C-alpha positions in Angstrom: -28.4 14.8 -30.5 -30.2 15.2 -27.2 -32.8 12.6 -26.2 -35.1 12.8 -23.2 -37.9 10.6 -21.9 -41.0 12.0 -20.1 -41.0 9.1 -17.6 -44.3 10.4 -16.1 -46.1 9.4 -19.3 -44.1 6.2 -20.0 -46.1 3.0 -20.0 -43.1 0.7 -20.1 -44.1 -1.1 -23.3 -40.4 -1.6 -24.2 -40.5 -0.7 -27.9 -37.7 1.8 -27.4 -35.5 -0.8 -25.8 -36.3 -3.3 -28.7 -35.5 -0.7 -31.4 -32.4 0.7 -29.8 -31.1 -1.3 -26.8 -27.8 0.5 -27.0 -29.5 3.7 -25.7 -32.7 2.6 -23.9 -33.6 -0.1 -21.4 -36.6 -0.9 -19.1 -35.5 0.0 -15.6 -36.3 -1.9 -12.4 -39.4 0.3 -12.0 -40.8 -0.9 -15.3 -40.3 2.4 -17.2 -37.9 3.3 -19.9 -34.6 5.0 -19.2 -31.7 6.3 -21.2 -28.5 4.3 -20.5 -26.1 5.8 -23.0 -25.5 8.8 -25.2 -27.2 8.4 -28.6 -24.0 9.2 -30.5 -23.8 6.8 -33.5 -27.4 5.6 -32.9 -29.3 8.7 -34.0 -31.4 6.9 -36.6 -32.4 4.2 -34.2 -33.2 6.8 -31.5 -35.4 8.6 -34.0 -37.1 5.3 -34.9 -37.7 4.6 -31.2 -39.2 8.0 -30.6 -41.4 7.6 -33.7 -42.5 4.1 -32.5 -43.3 5.2 -28.9 -47.1 4.7 -28.6 -47.4 7.5 -25.9 -44.9 9.8 -27.6 -42.8 10.4 -24.5 -39.3 10.2 -26.2 -38.2 13.6 -27.4 -35.2 14.3 -29.6 -33.4 17.5 -30.5 -30.5 17.8 -32.9 
């Protein structure tokens, strides 16, 4: 699975990091960033993408 964040649209709400802290975190600039490959966490990454209020997390299998 590939995962990408459109950081220009990110509002830094932190939902992705709460749902899947193994793959996402809130960076020092207050926006979400990917910190690891999603291997083994595909379901959580999809949930994080679905939960994003501004729909900036994109996944591709």
